[in-house]
C-alpha positions in Angstrom: 48.3 130.2 95.2 47.0 126.9 95.5 42.7 127.0 96.0 41.8 124.6 99.0 39.2 122.3 98.8 37.7 123.2 102.3 34.0 121.3 103.5 31.3 123.4 105.0 30.9 123.2 108.3 27.3 121.6 109.4 26.3 124.3 111.1 26.1 126.3 107.3 25.5 124.4 105.0 24.5 126.0 101.8 19.9 127.4 102.3 19.4 127.2 99.0 20.5 124.1 98.3 18.1 123.2 100.9 15.1 125.0 99.3 15.7 122.3 96.7 11.5 120.7 96.0 13.3 118.8 92.9 14.6 115.1 93.6 18.2 115.8 92.5 21.2 113.4 91.3 24.4 113.0 92.3 27.2 111.4 91.7 30.9 111.1 92.2 33.6 109.1 90.5 34.8 106.6 92.8 38.1 107.2 90.9 38.1 110.4 91.4 40.6 112.8 94.2 38.5 112.6 97.5 37.4 116.0 98.0 35.0 116.0 95.1 33.2 112.8 96.4 33.3 114.3 100.0 32.0 117.3 97.9 29.2 116.0 96.1 28.6 114.0 99.0 28.1 116.9 101.1 26.3 118.9 97.9 23.8 115.2 98.4 23.5 116.1 102.3 22.1 118.9 101.9 19.1 118.9 100.0 16.3 116.7 101.0 15.5 115.0 97.8 19.0 113.7 96.5 20.0 110.9 95.6 24.4 109.5 96.2 25.7 107.4 93.1 29.6 107.3 93.6 30.8 105.3 89.9 33.0 103.4 91.2 36.9 103.2 89.4 36.0 106.4 87.6 37.2 110.0 87.9 35.3 113.3 87.0 34.8 112.1 83.6 32.2 109.3 84.0 32.7 106.5 80.9 29.1 107.6 78.7 27.6 104.7 79.5 27.8 104.4 82.9 26.4 107.8 84.0 23.4 107.6 80.8 22.9 103.8 83.7 22.0 105.9 86.1 20.5 108.9 84.5 18.0 106.3 82.9 17.2 104.9 86.1 16.9 107.9 88.6 14.5 109.4 85.3 12.4 106.2 85.1 10.2 106.9 88.1 8.9 109.8 85.9 8.4 108.3 82.8 6.5 105.7 84.2 4.7 108.5 87.2 4.0 110.8 83.8 2.2 108.0 81.7 
């Protein structure tokens, strides 16, 4: 039996994600299946301080260099503020 992804109804988004207080980076590959991109976008919408990034042309197995670039950009403000 195949498992089919169903988007979370907007009225029942997981409240645990909404309770996250730290910044979160949510990434998806632009060449990943639509359901994966939609899932990642929905997770990002549920987390108050999240940033959603689509990596153009990438699948779920994104190139390490592209991941590193996004992580460095995301973490840079933390490194600067921490001194």
